[in-house]
C-alpha positions as CSV (number, residue, x, y, z in Angstrom):
1,X,-2.5,18.6,-5.4
2,X,-2.5,21.7,-6.8
3,X,-4.3,22.8,-4.3
4,X,-1.6,21.8,-1.3
5,X,0.9,23.5,-3.0
6,X,-0.8,26.8,-4.2
7,X,-2.6,27.5,-1.0
8,X,-1.1,30.2,1.0
9,X,-3.1,28.3,4.6
10,X,-1.6,24.3,4.1
11,X,-4.3,23.4,6.8
12,X,-7.6,24.7,5.5
13,X,-9.5,21.7,3.2
14,X,-10.1,22.4,-0.2
15,X,-13.5,22.4,-1.7
16,X,-15.2,18.8,-2.1
17,X,-18.2,17.1,-3.0
18,X,-19.6,14.0,-1.7
19,X,-21.2,11.5,-4.5
20,X,-22.7,8.4,-3.7
21,X,-22.5,5.6,-6.2
22,X,-24.4,2.5,-6.5
23,X,-22.3,-0.5,-6.8
24,X,-24.0,-3.5,-8.7
25,X,-23.8,-6.6,-7.0
26,X,-21.7,-9.1,-8.9
27,X,-19.7,-12.3,-8.7
28,X,-16.2,-10.6,-9.6
29,X,-13.2,-11.8,-7.5
30,X,-12.9,-8.7,-5.9
31,X,-16.0,-8.1,-4.7
32,X,-16.7,-11.6,-3.3
33,X,-13.4,-11.1,-1.1
34,X,-14.4,-7.6,0.4
35,X,-18.0,-9.2,0.8
36,X,-16.3,-12.0,2.5
37,X,-14.2,-9.7,4.8
38,X,-16.9,-7.4,5.6
39,X,-19.1,-10.7,6.5
40,X,-16.0,-12.2,8.1
41,X,-15.9,-9.5,10.9
42,X,-19.7,-8.9,11.0
43,X,-21.0,-12.4,11.6
44,X,-17.7,-14.5,12.3
45,X,-18.0,-16.2,8.3
46,X,-14.5,-17.9,7.5
47,X,-12.5,-16.1,4.8
48,X,-12.0,-17.4,1.6
49,X,-9.1,-15.7,1.6
50,X,-7.2,-15.9,5.2
51,X,-3.7,-13.3,5.6
52,X,-1.6,-16.3,5.4
53,X,-2.7,-16.9,1.4
54,X,-1.6,-13.2,1.3
55,X,1.6,-13.4,3.0
56,X,2.3,-16.8,1.1
57,X,1.8,-14.9,-2.5
58,X,4.3,-12.0,-0.9
59,X,6.7,-14.4,-0.3
60,X,6.4,-16.4,-3.9
61,X,6.6,-12.8,-5.4
62,X,9.9,-12.0,-3.5
63,X,11.4,-15.2,-4.6
64,X,10.8,-14.7,-8.1
65,X,12.5,-11.0,-7.7
66,X,15.3,-12.3,-5.6
67,X,15.8,-15.5,-8.3
68,X,15.7,-12.6,-11.2
69,X,18.6,-10.3,-9.6
70,X,20.7,-13.1,-8.2
71,X,20.7,-15.2,-11.3
72,X,20.1,-18.1,-9.2
73,X,17.4,-20.8,-8.5
74,X,15.8,-20.0,-5.3
75,X,13.7,-22.4,-2.9
76,X,11.0,-21.6,-0.6
77,X,10.6,-20.7,2.1
78,X,12.9,-18.0,0.9
79,X,15.8,-16.9,3.4
80,X,14.8,-13.2,4.4
81,X,18.2,-12.3,5.6
82,X,19.6,-13.1,1.5
83,X,16.8,-11.0,0.5
84,X,17.0,-8.1,3.0
85,X,21.0,-7.7,2.0
86,X,20.3,-8.1,-1.8
87,X,17.5,-4.8,-1.4
88,X,20.0,-3.1,0.8
89,X,22.5,-3.8,-1.8
90,X,19.9,-2.2,-4.6
91,X,19.1,0.7,-2.5
92,X,22.3,1.5,-1.6
93,X,23.7,1.3,-5.2
94,X,20.2,3.5,-6.4
95,X,20.6,6.9,-8.4
96,X,17.4,7.9,-7.5
97,X,17.4,11.4,-5.8
98,X,14.2,11.9,-3.6
99,X,12.7,15.5,-4.5
100,X,13.5,18.2,-1.4
101,X,10.8,18.6,0.8
102,X,9.8,21.9,2.0
103,X,9.4,22.7,5.2
104,X,7.5,25.6,6.7
105,X,5.9,26.8,10.0
106,X,3.1,24.6,11.0
107,X,0.9,27.7,11.6
108,X,-2.6,27.2,13.2
109,X,-3.7,23.7,12.5
110,X,-6.8,24.3,14.1
111,X,-9.0,24.5,10.6
112,X,-7.9,21.4,9.7
113,X,-10.3,19.6,11.7
114,X,-13.9,19.4,11.8
């Protein structure tokens, strides 16, 4: 990040090196899911963690957040309109101030490719 903040030319690349890291084969959950995902793409293997399961997990998390905020018991499926209203209320009442983004001349970006 320091390079980006202090570089006189925002489109040059910082110095970098590539390091190959050997990963040990393992039976950990993430390794198994990623390997399965790659096999599904390459060979058509059935997914052990389909997207619908992930969506259900996100809905459950949203329901828990909404229940905590509203101090009410909720039922699944969660009404997305109610949740959206609650999120909007949180956004409007937030005191967080985003840092200003300094914009300058775009300049020559040709050095950012290659």
